[in-house]
VMD Tcl script that builds the backbone (N, CA, C; Angstrom):
set m [mol new atoms 222]
animate dup $m
set s [atomselect $m all]
$s set {name element resname resid chain x y z} {
  {N N MET 1 A 7.004 -188.332 -69.893}
  {CA C MET 1 A 7.517 -187.519 -70.927}
  {C C MET 1 A 8.125 -186.378 -70.138}
  {N N ASP 2 A 9.202 -186.182 -70.386}
  {CA C ASP 2 A 9.818 -184.984 -70.049}
  {C C ASP 2 A 9.602 -183.667 -70.473}
  {N N LYS 3 A 8.968 -182.713 -69.786}
  {CA C LYS 3 A 8.525 -181.489 -70.247}
  {C C LYS 3 A 9.387 -180.312 -69.928}
  {N N THR 4 A 10.505 -180.815 -69.538}
  {CA C THR 4 A 11.634 -179.667 -68.640}
  {C C THR 4 A 12.079 -178.711 -69.876}
  {N N PHE 5 A 12.354 -177.616 -69.810}
  {CA C PHE 5 A 13.199 -176.795 -70.314}
  {C C PHE 5 A 14.368 -177.473 -70.929}
  {N N ASP 6 A 15.146 -177.924 -70.061}
  {CA C ASP 6 A 16.457 -178.560 -70.355}
  {C C ASP 6 A 16.296 -179.776 -71.034}
  {N N PHE 7 A 15.327 -180.583 -71.001}
  {CA C PHE 7 A 15.251 -181.589 -72.109}
  {C C PHE 7 A 15.023 -181.008 -73.328}
  {N N PHE 8 A 13.925 -180.178 -73.739}
  {CA C PHE 8 A 13.896 -179.452 -74.875}
  {C C PHE 8 A 14.866 -178.902 -75.542}
  {N N GLN 9 A 15.641 -178.186 -74.716}
  {CA C GLN 9 A 16.864 -177.499 -75.451}
  {C C GLN 9 A 17.819 -178.707 -75.778}
  {N N GLY 10 A 17.866 -179.992 -74.884}
  {CA C GLY 10 A 18.722 -180.793 -75.438}
  {C C GLY 10 A 18.426 -181.428 -76.636}
  {N N ILE 11 A 17.119 -181.677 -76.972}
  {CA C ILE 11 A 17.006 -182.206 -78.318}
  {C C ILE 11 A 16.861 -181.615 -79.475}
  {N N ILE 12 A 16.559 -179.805 -79.167}
  {CA C ILE 12 A 16.772 -178.923 -80.196}
  {C C ILE 12 A 18.236 -178.992 -80.654}
  {N N ARG 13 A 19.088 -178.892 -79.484}
  {CA C ARG 13 A 20.465 -178.680 -79.532}
  {C C ARG 13 A 21.028 -179.870 -80.576}
  {N N GLU 14 A 20.568 -181.389 -80.427}
  {CA C GLU 14 A 21.116 -182.173 -81.294}
  {C C GLU 14 A 21.214 -182.288 -82.293}
  {N N GLN 15 A 19.957 -181.391 -82.844}
  {CA C GLN 15 A 19.516 -181.184 -84.303}
  {C C GLN 15 A 20.780 -180.361 -85.128}
  {N N PHE 16 A 21.648 -179.435 -84.469}
  {CA C PHE 16 A 22.366 -178.695 -85.011}
  {C C PHE 16 A 23.765 -179.209 -84.897}
  {N N VAL 17 A 24.250 -179.622 -85.963}
  {CA C VAL 17 A 25.648 -180.338 -85.915}
  {C C VAL 17 A 26.518 -179.301 -87.045}
  {N N GLY 18 A 27.915 -179.509 -86.607}
  {CA C GLY 18 A 28.830 -179.010 -87.408}
  {C C GLY 18 A 28.978 -177.498 -87.228}
  {N N SER 19 A 28.884 -176.638 -88.662}
  {CA C SER 19 A 28.913 -175.132 -88.380}
  {C C SER 19 A 27.696 -174.553 -87.987}
  {N N PHE 20 A 26.689 -175.523 -87.772}
  {CA C PHE 20 A 25.434 -174.741 -87.178}
  {C C PHE 20 A 25.209 -174.934 -85.691}
  {N N ALA 21 A 26.195 -175.666 -85.172}
  {CA C ALA 21 A 25.902 -176.204 -83.571}
  {C C ALA 21 A 25.802 -174.829 -82.440}
  {N N SER 22 A 26.206 -173.617 -83.364}
  {CA C SER 22 A 26.330 -172.472 -82.372}
  {C C SER 22 A 25.064 -171.664 -82.458}
  {N N ALA 23 A 24.296 -171.831 -83.179}
  {CA C ALA 23 A 22.985 -171.205 -83.786}
  {C C ALA 23 A 21.900 -171.999 -83.469}
  {N N PHE 24 A 21.911 -172.990 -82.918}
  {CA C PHE 24 A 20.619 -173.721 -82.097}
  {C C PHE 24 A 19.684 -172.776 -81.623}
  {N N ASP 25 A 19.962 -172.041 -80.702}
  {CA C ASP 25 A 19.311 -171.051 -80.044}
  {C C ASP 25 A 18.877 -169.744 -80.614}
  {N N LYS 26 A 19.253 -169.549 -81.845}
  {CA C LYS 26 A 19.159 -168.232 -82.460}
  {C C LYS 26 A 18.003 -168.589 -83.759}
  {N N ILE 27 A 16.721 -168.583 -83.484}
  {CA C ILE 27 A 15.544 -169.133 -84.198}
  {C C ILE 27 A 15.517 -168.126 -85.594}
  {N N ASP 28 A 16.139 -166.903 -85.210}
  {CA C ASP 28 A 15.716 -166.078 -86.345}
  {C C ASP 28 A 16.611 -166.459 -87.655}
  {N N GLU 29 A 17.799 -167.109 -87.085}
  {CA C GLU 29 A 18.815 -167.312 -87.915}
  {C C GLU 29 A 18.913 -168.538 -88.410}
  {N N TRP 30 A 17.849 -169.818 -88.506}
  {CA C TRP 30 A 17.491 -170.918 -88.788}
  {C C TRP 30 A 17.353 -171.173 -90.350}
  {N N THR 31 A 18.136 -171.964 -91.041}
  {CA C THR 31 A 17.720 -172.123 -92.237}
  {C C THR 31 A 16.110 -172.799 -92.362}
  {N N SER 32 A 15.682 -172.907 -93.497}
  {CA C SER 32 A 14.418 -173.418 -93.749}
  {C C SER 32 A 14.429 -174.965 -93.480}
  {N N MET 33 A 15.431 -175.488 -93.701}
  {CA C MET 33 A 15.827 -176.849 -93.428}
  {C C MET 33 A 15.781 -176.914 -91.955}
  {N N GLN 34 A 16.518 -176.476 -91.301}
  {CA C GLN 34 A 16.609 -176.380 -89.964}
  {C C GLN 34 A 15.263 -176.265 -89.411}
  {N N SER 35 A 14.770 -175.403 -89.524}
  {CA C SER 35 A 13.381 -175.252 -89.159}
  {C C SER 35 A 12.381 -176.359 -89.328}
  {N N LEU 36 A 12.507 -177.006 -90.493}
  {CA C LEU 36 A 11.765 -178.095 -90.936}
  {C C LEU 36 A 12.122 -179.505 -89.941}
  {N N ILE 37 A 13.560 -179.540 -89.667}
  {CA C ILE 37 A 14.110 -180.462 -88.859}
  {C C ILE 37 A 13.545 -180.271 -87.423}
  {N N VAL 38 A 13.550 -179.123 -86.891}
  {CA C VAL 38 A 13.279 -178.741 -85.623}
  {C C VAL 38 A 11.566 -179.138 -85.492}
  {N N VAL 39 A 10.746 -178.730 -86.199}
  {CA C VAL 39 A 9.546 -178.916 -86.470}
  {C C VAL 39 A 9.168 -180.809 -86.335}
  {N N SER 40 A 9.793 -181.294 -87.042}
  {CA C SER 40 A 9.842 -182.845 -87.133}
  {C C SER 40 A 10.193 -183.412 -86.003}
  {N N THR 41 A 11.254 -182.904 -85.146}
  {CA C THR 41 A 11.673 -183.415 -83.682}
  {C C THR 41 A 10.666 -183.275 -82.814}
  {N N ILE 42 A 10.108 -181.677 -82.989}
  {CA C ILE 42 A 8.639 -181.542 -81.794}
  {C C ILE 42 A 7.981 -182.694 -82.045}
  {N N ASP 43 A 7.574 -182.675 -83.179}
  {CA C ASP 43 A 6.428 -183.895 -83.442}
  {C C ASP 43 A 6.469 -185.100 -82.974}
  {N N GLU 44 A 7.796 -185.502 -83.230}
  {CA C GLU 44 A 8.336 -186.838 -82.718}
  {C C GLU 44 A 8.570 -186.980 -81.285}
  {N N HIS 45 A 8.701 -186.173 -80.658}
  {CA C HIS 45 A 8.976 -186.042 -79.183}
  {C C HIS 45 A 7.796 -185.816 -78.427}
  {N N PHE 46 A 6.934 -184.389 -78.959}
  {CA C PHE 46 A 6.013 -184.225 -78.345}
  {C C PHE 46 A 4.598 -184.220 -78.904}
  {N N ASP 47 A 4.549 -184.810 -80.062}
  {CA C ASP 47 A 3.215 -184.919 -80.817}
  {C C ASP 47 A 2.653 -183.648 -80.830}
  {N N VAL 48 A 3.428 -182.975 -81.133}
  {CA C VAL 48 A 3.097 -181.440 -81.462}
  {C C VAL 48 A 3.284 -181.045 -82.859}
  {N N LEU 49 A 2.244 -180.435 -83.701}
  {CA C LEU 49 A 2.666 -179.967 -85.234}
  {C C LEU 49 A 2.605 -178.285 -84.912}
  {N N LEU 50 A 3.823 -177.643 -85.439}
  {CA C LEU 50 A 3.887 -176.430 -85.396}
  {C C LEU 50 A 3.567 -175.672 -86.877}
  {N N SER 51 A 2.846 -174.944 -86.936}
  {CA C SER 51 A 2.672 -174.022 -88.278}
  {C C SER 51 A 4.026 -173.453 -88.866}
  {N N HIS 52 A 4.367 -172.632 -89.658}
  {CA C HIS 52 A 5.193 -171.963 -90.317}
  {C C HIS 52 A 5.120 -170.526 -89.483}
  {N N GLU 53 A 3.794 -170.282 -89.414}
  {CA C GLU 53 A 3.527 -169.134 -88.592}
  {C C GLU 53 A 3.755 -169.082 -87.261}
  {N N GLU 54 A 3.457 -169.986 -86.304}
  {CA C GLU 54 A 3.635 -170.515 -85.057}
  {C C GLU 54 A 5.696 -170.148 -84.797}
  {N N LEU 55 A 6.104 -171.052 -85.910}
  {CA C LEU 55 A 7.413 -170.895 -85.590}
  {C C LEU 55 A 7.985 -169.265 -85.868}
  {N N LYS 56 A 7.401 -169.068 -86.744}
  {CA C LYS 56 A 8.085 -167.672 -87.262}
  {C C LYS 56 A 7.553 -166.419 -86.062}
  {N N ASN 57 A 6.451 -166.950 -85.315}
  {CA C ASN 57 A 6.329 -165.644 -84.254}
  {C C ASN 57 A 6.909 -166.073 -82.941}
  {N N VAL 58 A 7.800 -167.084 -82.797}
  {CA C VAL 58 A 8.843 -167.249 -81.463}
  {C C VAL 58 A 10.008 -166.546 -81.666}
  {N N THR 59 A 10.593 -166.088 -80.629}
  {CA C THR 59 A 11.907 -165.610 -80.685}
  {C C THR 59 A 12.940 -165.926 -80.011}
  {N N SER 60 A 12.551 -167.148 -79.216}
  {CA C SER 60 A 13.685 -167.567 -78.444}
  {C C SER 60 A 13.216 -169.164 -77.908}
  {N N LEU 61 A 14.167 -169.780 -77.796}
  {CA C LEU 61 A 13.796 -171.256 -77.456}
  {C C LEU 61 A 12.951 -171.612 -75.995}
  {N N GLN 62 A 12.879 -170.479 -75.321}
  {CA C GLN 62 A 12.164 -170.270 -74.114}
  {C C GLN 62 A 10.579 -170.086 -74.628}
  {N N ALA 63 A 10.606 -169.414 -75.479}
  {CA C ALA 63 A 9.198 -168.903 -76.224}
  {C C ALA 63 A 8.592 -170.149 -76.987}
  {N N LEU 64 A 9.638 -170.949 -77.761}
  {CA C LEU 64 A 8.888 -172.044 -78.463}
  {C C LEU 64 A 8.828 -173.466 -77.521}
  {N N HIS 65 A 9.418 -173.323 -76.365}
  {CA C HIS 65 A 9.226 -174.496 -75.370}
  {C C HIS 65 A 7.748 -174.157 -74.802}
  {N N GLN 66 A 7.559 -172.711 -74.562}
  {CA C GLN 66 A 6.213 -172.760 -73.979}
  {C C GLN 66 A 5.108 -172.734 -74.941}
  {N N LYS 67 A 5.487 -172.520 -76.195}
  {CA C LYS 67 A 4.171 -172.662 -77.235}
  {C C LYS 67 A 3.898 -174.258 -77.472}
  {N N VAL 68 A 5.009 -175.209 -77.450}
  {CA C VAL 68 A 5.194 -176.489 -77.535}
  {C C VAL 68 A 4.059 -176.888 -76.286}
  {N N LEU 69 A 4.484 -176.558 -75.149}
  {CA C LEU 69 A 3.583 -176.838 -73.959}
  {C C LEU 69 A 2.164 -176.561 -73.996}
  {N N GLN 70 A 2.135 -175.489 -74.405}
  {CA C GLN 70 A 0.531 -174.589 -74.713}
  {C C GLN 70 A -0.198 -175.653 -75.474}
  {N N LYS 71 A 0.597 -175.976 -76.836}
  {CA C LYS 71 A -0.605 -176.688 -77.649}
  {C C LYS 71 A -0.314 -178.066 -77.278}
  {N N MET 72 A 0.364 -178.934 -76.308}
  {CA C MET 72 A 0.145 -180.121 -75.693}
  {C C MET 72 A -1.178 -180.225 -74.844}
  {N N GLU 73 A -1.405 -179.129 -74.049}
  {CA C GLU 73 A -2.557 -178.982 -73.397}
  {C C GLU 73 A -3.812 -178.597 -73.875}
  {N N ASP 74 A -3.876 -178.397 -75.231}
  {CA C ASP 74 A -4.950 -178.214 -76.299}
  {C C ASP 74 A -5.604 -179.037 -76.711}
}
mol reanalyze $m
mol bondsrecalc $m
mol representation Tube
mol addrep $m
């Protein structure tokens, strides 16, 4: 499994289409539906479940990636 940030960023970017495409890296601007889609995508690719609180506490894609990697090791 590819754990690099580039791969992670790519799978997140794929979830944002149309008018949302430019906001894929602005976590604080995600709608609740976008957040659910991202949580589902992370679960599908990394077998990691994130809580609402965990997602709410990250401020960047880099921080989200680090959180996912941390949870993979737990």
